C-alpha positions in Angstrom: -11.9 -35.5 -69.2 -14.9 -34.4 -70.3 -18.0 -36.6 -71.1 -19.8 -35.8 -74.2 -22.7 -37.7 -75.4 -20.5 -39.3 -78.4 -18.1 -40.6 -75.8 -20.5 -42.1 -73.7 -22.4 -43.7 -76.6 -19.0 -45.2 -77.9 -18.2 -46.5 -74.3 -21.4 -48.1 -74.0 -21.2 -49.5 -77.6 -18.0 -51.0 -77.1 -19.2 -52.6 -73.6 -22.5 -53.9 -75.2 -20.1 -55.3 -78.2 -17.7 -57.2 -76.0 -20.7 -58.5 -73.7 -22.5 -59.7 -76.7 -19.3 -61.3 -78.5 -18.5 -62.9 -75.4 -21.9 -64.2 -75.1 -22.1 -65.5 -78.3 -18.9 -67.4 -78.3 -18.5 -68.5 -74.6 -22.1 -69.7 -73.5 -23.3 -73.3 -73.2 -24.8 -73.7 -77.1 -22.1 -70.8 -78.3 -19.7 -71.3 -80.9 -16.8 -73.0 -79.2 -19.7 -75.5 -78.1 -20.8 -75.8 -81.5 -17.3 -76.4 -82.7 -16.7 -78.8 -80.5 -19.8 -81.2 -81.2 -19.5 -80.5 -85.0 -16.0 -82.4 -84.6 -17.7 -85.2 -82.8 -20.3 -85.7 -85.5 -17.4 -85.7 -88.2 -15.8 -88.5 -86.0 -18.8 -90.2 -85.6 -20.1 -90.1 -89.2 -16.4 -91.5 -90.2 -17.0 -94.6 -87.9 -20.5 -95.0 -89.3 -19.0 -95.2 -92.8 -16.4 -97.7 -91.9 -18.9 -99.9 -90.0 -21.2 -99.8 -92.9 -18.6 -101.0 -95.2 -17.4 -103.7 -92.8 -21.2 -104.7 -92.9 -21.5 -104.9 -96.4 -18.6 -107.2 -96.7 -20.0 -109.6 -94.1 -23.3 -109.1 -95.7 -21.9 -110.3 -99.1 -19.7 -113.1 -97.3 -23.0 -114.4 -95.6 -25.0 -114.2 -99.1 -22.1 -116.3 -100.7 -21.9 -118.8 -98.2 -25.8 -119.1 -98.0 -26.1 -119.5 -101.7 -22.8 -121.8 -102.2 -22.6 -125.5 -102.1 -21.8 -127.3 -98.6 -18.2 -127.8 -99.6 -17.4 -124.1 -99.7 -19.4 -123.6 -96.5 -17.2 -126.7 -94.9 -14.0 -125.3 -96.4 -14.8 -121.7 -94.9 -15.5 -123.3 -91.3 -12.2 -125.4 -91.4 -10.0 -122.6 -92.8 -11.4 -119.8 -91.0 -12.8 -121.0 -87.7 -10.6 -124.0 -87.1 -13.5 -126.4 -87.0 -13.4 -130.3 -87.7 -15.4 -133.1 -87.4 -15.6 -135.2 -84.1 -13.2 -138.1 -85.4 -11.0 -136.0 -87.1 -6.9 -135.3 -86.1 -6.3 -131.7 -86.8 -2.8 -131.1 -88.1 -1.6 -127.3 -87.6 1.1 -126.4 -90.3 3.1 -123.3 -89.7 3.8 -121.4 -92.6 6.9 -119.0 -92.6 
């Protein structure tokens, strides 16, 4: 096979192109790493949104209890947290 300048140029260009693409895709800050990190960021954003919604709900409940009458606070404490006064007898009814 006869080596011409066009053949040598094409060969070297191909080698550099393959090396460049490999470097861009597989290096420590390449495309694959970026794609993996973007997936993690998306998952964390979803979790943040979920926690913010839960936080807003809890904040609304807290505000409701802070501005409501003491009877409502007592009712919530009894029903949700099973609290009772020291001299009370608690009777638990199972609903089926």
